[in-house]
N, C-alpha and C positions, 0 to 999 in steps of 0.2 A: 910201738905202742906199749909192749910189755915192759920195756925198760922204764917208761914213764910211770907205770903203775908201781913198779918196784921202788922207784925213787919216792913215791908218795906214801908208801906203806907205813913208815915210821910215824905218821901223823896220828895214828890210832892211840887213844888214851891208854895209859898203862893201868891195867886192872887184872885181877886174878882170873885165871882161866877157869871156865865153867867145869866144875867137877861132875862127872857122870854123864856129860853131854858130848856127843861126837857127831860128825857128819860124814856122809859117803855119797858117791855118785853125783857130786855137785857139777852143774853145767849151766852155761849161759847161751842164749840164742845169739847167733851171729847177727851183726848189724852193720851195714855199710855206712859210710859217712853221711849219706842223705837221710838216714833213719835216726831220729832223736831218742828212740826208746828201745828197750830190750827187756828180757825177763830172765830170772835165775830160778833154778830148780835143784832140789837135793832131798836126801833122806836124813832126818835127824833121829838119833838113837839116844835114849835116856836109860842108863843102867842104874840110876839111883832109885831110892824108895819113895821119892816125892816127885810130883809134877814139876816141870821146869817151864817157866814162862819167858818167852822172847818178846822184848818190847821194841826193838829197833834193829835195823840193818844198815850198814854203810859200806861204800866202796869208792875208791878214787876214780872208778870208771864212769861215775854219774854224779851230777850235782845234787840230784834228789833220789833217794832210795826209800821205797815204801813196802810194807807188808800188805799183800793183797789176796783176794779170793775171787774166783768166778763162781757164780751161783745162778741157778735156774729160777727166775722170777716170772711167773705167769707165762711159761713157755719161751722166755727169752733169756739168753745167757747175758749176765751183767757182771761187770767187774767193779769191785769196791775195795777201798782201803780198810784194813782191820788194824786195831790198836795193839793186838798181841797174838802170839801163837803159843799154844800150850802143848808141850811134849809130855805125854802121860808117863807116870812112873813105870819103870821096867817095860817101856813101850817105844814105839816109833811114830814119827809124823812125816808123811811124804808130801813134799811140795812138788807139784807136777802140772803140766799143761791142762787147762780146763778145771783146775782146783786152786788150792793155796799156792802162792808163788811170791817171789820178790820182784817188784817192778823197778826198773832203772829208767829214770827220766833225765833229759838233758845230758846225754852222753858226752863225755869229755873227748871222745875220739871214736873212730870205728872199732868194732869188735870183730876181729878176724879169726876164722876157724884155726884152732890149734893154740891160740894164745891162752894165757892164764889170767884170771881176774881175781884179785883178793877181796874178801868180804870180812867184816867184823860184825858179829851178831851180839847185841847187848841184852843181857838177861835182867829180869826184874830186881835181882839182888845186886846188880852192878857188875857182876862178872861178865866176861866176854868169851866168845868162841870165834877163833879165826879159821876161815875156810878158803881154800883156793878152788876156783871153779874153772873148768876148761870150756872154752868157747867152741860150740859145735856148729858145723855148717848147716845151713837151713835144710838141706836134704837129709841130714843125719839126725833129725829130731825124732824122739820116740813118742 
């Protein structure tokens, strides 16, 4: 499966790399072939003096990739799509279980622990950030 992702990686549009934005601790939930969805988490760091807005995410591991959040509404946790993520100037934004995250729908294959999944995040200014996320076993979630 990893080889399939690597073969699809060049499909990403050529754009300038996002200045001042980096990612760390990127990971994806393991998903067997019978499960059509997964989620990705990471920490985004902004070293620039301006907020950075992420407007989209994409990966060859899923046909549909969306920015999402979990929110407590009247005592019930609900997930909803968000149009953007804002990484504050000289700050960080953590995408984590139970909060902001990236949803992967219609997976193109199983996501096996130890594999690497490539992502491209698109910013409001058209630049991109490429991130490799490791697939974690379901028991290894934080």
